[in-house]
N, C-alpha and C positions, 0 to 999 in steps of 0.2 A: 502496500499500501505504498502511496506516497505519502503518509504522516511517520513514515516512521525515519522521516531525519527533520523532522521535529521535534523540538525537546519537548517531552510531556510537562505536564502544564502541574503548579504547586502540590495542586488537591491532591492527584493523581496518586504520590506514595503518600501521600495520607490514610486516602481510600483505604487503597494498600494494606498497609501496616492494620490499620481498624476490620478489617475485611481478614486477618490472616487471626482475628487474635478472636473473635466473635461471629457470632450469626448475626452481620446486620438489619436493621429493621426501616422501610419504607416505608409513607403516612398512609392514605387511608383514600377514602371519594369526598375530591372537594363536592361534588354535587349533591350529595347526600346534604352535606353542612350548607350549602348554597337552599336550599328546598325551606332547609328551620328557620330560617330567613326573615320565612311570607313578603320583599319583596315583588313591588307592584310597577307599572311601565316608566313612573318619575322617579323609581328612587336607578330602575336601572342605567336609564342617560341620562344620572345626578340633577333633573332640573327637583327632582323636593330635596331630600337628603340626600344632604353624599355632597363635589364635584361634577360638575355641568361638562361635558365631556365636548368637550374642547373639535371632534370631528362629528359630521350631522349627518342624516339620511334620515331620509323618508318613510322604510319600514318601520314599524315597532320591533323593539329591541327585548321587550320581558323573555329570555332566555338566553341572551348571549350572555349565556354568567363567561365567557373569557374578558366582558367587557366592562365586571366589576373591575379589575386591580383599576382601570380609569375612574370609575365613579362611585365606589363603595372601597377604595384601599385597603381603609381601614381595618373595618369589614370581614374582608379578605385575609390581612397579616393578622386578624386573630383568628381563623380559621386553622390557618400557620402555625404559629403559636402554639393551638393547643393539640396539635398533633407532636409538634419538636416537645413539646412539654410530657404526650404521653411516652412517647419511647421512639419516637425517631427519628434515625438518624442521614435521610437520605429524603428530603421535606420537594417534593413535586411543583413548577407552578402553575399557576393556572391557568395553560394556555394550551388546551389540549384539539379548540378550536383555532387556534390565534393561525391561521394561515389564510393567505386576498382567495380562497378555493371556497375554506371553510365559513367561510364571511363572505364572501357573495349572497348569502344566505338573505346577510341582518346590509347587504348595502354597503358595510365598515372594510372594508379591504383600505381604502385609506388609511385606518387605525390602524393594520396589521406591528409595521416597527415600532409602534411607541407602545399596545400592547404584549410585550414582545417584551423588552425593553423593563417597565414599569410591574410585569409579572415576575422576574428573576430579583427587581430590588426589594419586590413587596418581600418573598421567598428569604434574603437576606436581611432586610432586617428586625423577621420576627426572629429567624435563626441567632440573631446576636443577640436577643433579647433573650432568648431561650438560653444560648451559650456565660450569656456574664449573671445566671441566677446555677446553673451546675456545671459551667466549669470546661463540659461534654462541647467536643467535638459536633463539629454538623455539617451535610453538605445540599446544597441548592441542585436542583434537577429539574434542569428546562427541559421542560413535558410538549414533547412533539408529535401531534395522536396522528392518524390516518386521514385527512380526509374521509369527507362524503362519496368520495368521486374512486374507481375502481381502474384503476390499470389496463386492467386482465382477462376481463370481462363483462361482454356483453348486457346492458344498462336497457336494451330494449331487442325483447325475446322471436323479432320477425324479419333484426335482421345479427345477427352474432360475431360480423368484422366491425358493427360497431362500437369506439370509443369515445366518451364522454371526457375525458381527459386524456393529455401527451406525459407519456415520459413529463420532456420535456416542461413538459407546462409544471408539472410537482415539481422539480429538481427547483426551478425558482423559487415556485414557492416554499419551498420547506429552504431553500438559501435563506430567503427575506426572513422565513423565524428565526437559524437556527444562529443568524449572522446578529439579532435583536439579541435574543437571553444571553447572549456568549458576553456583545456592546453590556449587558445588565447586570452581568454578574455570575450566570452560570459556571456551577463548577463539571458536573456533568451535561452531558446531552442524554437526554431516555425519550427513545422513538417505540413507541408502546402503543398496546393492540390490534397489534397489525396481521389486517386477516387479507390485505393479498399482497405476497413478496414480492412483483414488483412495484408498489406502493413503498417498500419501506426502501427499496439498492434505492430509487430514485431519494429517499430521503439519508438514506448514509452516501453518496457519495453530496450530497447537499450539507451535510454535517462537515466530511471533508473538505467541501471547498473554505467551507465558512473559519473551518482550526486551519488552513491555512493562514486565509487572510489573516488571523488572529497572528499566527504566528508561534503558535503552542497546536500539541494535542491532548485535547479534554477525554477523561474516561465517558465511552461511550458503551450506555446500557439499550438492549433492544429486546423487545420480547413482544412474541405470539398471543393469538389468539385463537383457543379448541372451538370452530359453529358448532359442532351441533356432539351425538354422539357415537361420532365416524373416526372421531377423533384427525379430524384433516381441518388447515384453515380453508377459509368461502376458497381460496382461490386454487381447493382441494390438495395440499402439503401436506404431508407427516413433520412429525414434530423433528426429526429425524433429516431427514427431506428441506423442512424450512434450518435448520442450524445451517449444516454441506452449503445454501445457495446465499448466507451469511456471515457464514462464517469467515473467509478472504479481509472481514472490513477489522476483525482480530477482535469486538469486544469485549469491553473489561466484562461487562456480564449480558447471558444469554437468559432468555425465562418466559413465563405464559403472564397471564392477564386476564382479569374481567372474564365473560360467557359464562364459563363455569366454576360451583362453586369447588368449594378444596374437597372433596373426595370423589367429586368425578375427575378432578382435575390429574388425580396422582399419579394413575398409569401415565397419562405422557407427558406431564411432569419426572419422573423418570426414564422412559424413552430421553426423553433431550441428555440428561444427567449424564445417560450411560455415555452417550456420541458427543459433547460438545466442551472444549479444551480452554475452557474458563467460566467463570465463576454464574451460576444457576439464580436467578430469581427467580419467585414467585409471589403474587398477589392476587390473592381468586376475591370475589365475591361472594357477600354475606347468601352463601345457599344462591336458591335460583329467585328470581322473584315473584312475589301469590298475581292473583285475578286483577291484584289493583296496582301493582305495576313497582310491592313494595317488597324490602327483604324480611322476614321475619327472622334473621337467623341471629343469635342474638352474642352477645364479646365473645362468651366465654363456652360455647357449639365451634367456631371457629375459627380459638387461639390451639383448642383441640384437637383438628384437624389437621394444622399446619402447624402441631410441633408433633407429627407423624411426620410431615414431609423433613425436618429437622432429626426426629428419632429415628428414624433413615440411608440421613446422613447426606439425602436431594439435593440441600439446598445452601447457600452464602447470605443468599440477603431477603429477605420477606417482608410482606406487608398486606393489603387491602384494594378492593376493587371498589366495585359498584354496592350500595347501602351500607359499606363499612364506617367507625369513629372512631373519632380518640380513642370512646372505652373501651374495642372492636382490638387495634393496637395497644392496650398499653394491653389488653392479657393474652395476648402474640406474643409481646418485647418479655413476659413474664415466661409461660411456657415455654420458649423454645430456649429460653436464657443456660438452660443446666447444658445446649448441647454442644459439641465441639461443630465448626463449615466444615460441608462438601472438603475432602481435600484435591483440589484444581490440578488436574494435569494438564502437562508440561505442550502446548503445542509443538505437532511434527515440524 
């Protein structure tokens, strides 16, 4: 990889040291916490309570959670802070959909760079507050979601060859996002919830370009999602095939998140752990959603299942995805504390 000629960032060595000592903890769901704020349209735009957004759109913004880093920064910072104090070593930015492609639904493409810069800065402030209290170092993970388009599959059943987005469209969008996250102070770049490996490859390419422009190599975390009982991503890859498709990037970690609860994730995680020559990260949902789209699995139930990953030596980093809360993260951190991290094989 071209990043081989770049010197590692200071966070790289610190992250490696921490991961060698214990299983690291990632934070939990952002959307779950934002829903509890009960925000209305004026809160999202900042025209009610909060900070008025300097970027204008004629589209309604309610539901555009990424925008809250500009209009409700104090509330977003407090969520990050609660996760840090619950035991998270790595806390993600609230930028899952902060690309021009995803923000087009809200007419907020012009806000994207600011979303990523401020998203990283807010997490840094929250983590600095937490570290001032307990002295524990923590890391900002710049969250890069999959976008709402796929490069491998046609959205038109009558035209299998059609694509709603090109590889280069994705690369350009991800590059802008990655540059903003690095500018804002992200220690890690996290490409997550990958359902289409071609999208992920565009994100990897963009992250490498952003690192080269920055002049330092940041730890890269890559996390796929298994969409159903077939044990494959939406674009049809098994965990093993997924690993071999992204292995060239030599990520700091590879893993699985979202879609499945912990128990259903386990066999796919075990397969990935058996082939990947890097750290393994797992952050499952709090079970499967109920008929109302809510998650009923409590912190202790999730923690017991995630602790099994640790007991079996499958993981180096664990956390929570949809439906998880600071209480889930605290329970997970306590449950895995007694176990050693998975021994990482060396790259051939």
